[in-house]
N, C-alpha and C positions, 0 to 999 in steps of 0.2 A: 503494500500499500503505500503509495508516495505522500510526502508532507503537503497539507494544504497550502495554497498560495498565500491564504490571509495568515498562516502561520509562520510562513518565511518573511513577511513584512512585519510582523508582530516581533520575531526575533531579531530583526535587523536594528529596530529601534530601541527595543526594551534591553538587550544585553549591554550596550554602552551606558544607558542610563542607569541601570541597575548596580554596574561598576563604579560609576561615578557616585550614586547616591550612598553606596556600602561604604565608600572611602571617606566621604563628606560626614557620614554619620559617626564615623570613628574618630573624627578629627576633634582638635581641642577647641576649636571655634564652635563645633556644634554642642560639645559638651557644656561649655560656658553659656552659649545661648539657652540650653535646657535648663542649666541650673538658675540661669535668671528667671525664665519662665516659671519655674516651681516657687520661687521666692515671692514672685510677683502675685501668683495664685494664691498662697497663703497669706500675704498682706491683704489682698482684696476679700477673700474670705472672711478674715477676722474683722474687718473694718464693717462687712456687710452684715455679720453677727452683731457685733456692736451696736449699728444701727437698728438692726430689726429689734434686739433687745430694750433698746430705748423706746421704739415705737410701740413695741407690746406693754411696756411698764406705763406708758401714757394711757393706755386703755385698761389697765389692770389685770392683763393678761400675764399668765406664767411664760417664763421663758424656757427655753429647750434645757439649759443648765438646771434649772428648778426643778422641772419634770424629772430630768435623770437622776437628781440628789433625792427626790421624793422616792424614785422607784428603787433607788438603793437603800433608802431606809426602810421600805416596805420588805424588801427581800431580806435584809437583815432581821427584821421583826419575825418574820415568817421563820427563819432558821432557828432563832431563839424558841419559838414557841414550840417548834418541832423537836428542838433538844429537850426541853422541858416536858414534852408529851412523851418523849423515848426514856427518861427518867422514872417516869412514874410506873 
């Protein structure tokens, strides 16, 4: 079975691009850009969460952190009740 014409054209374009892409992804410049992107994402996420917490506070609604803290407290109380029940 012979190779389809579209595949020959695809390989002619894809192989040089793949080689270039692989070498670029392994470069220091790419790693620096990726690290900068991750730092920027963390900063934007933190600022967004801070703004959302302030907005929720204005409406008297609990924040994600407060709900998480309450869930941990409930889980802790459930463990204590289970331990007390097992002692009896």
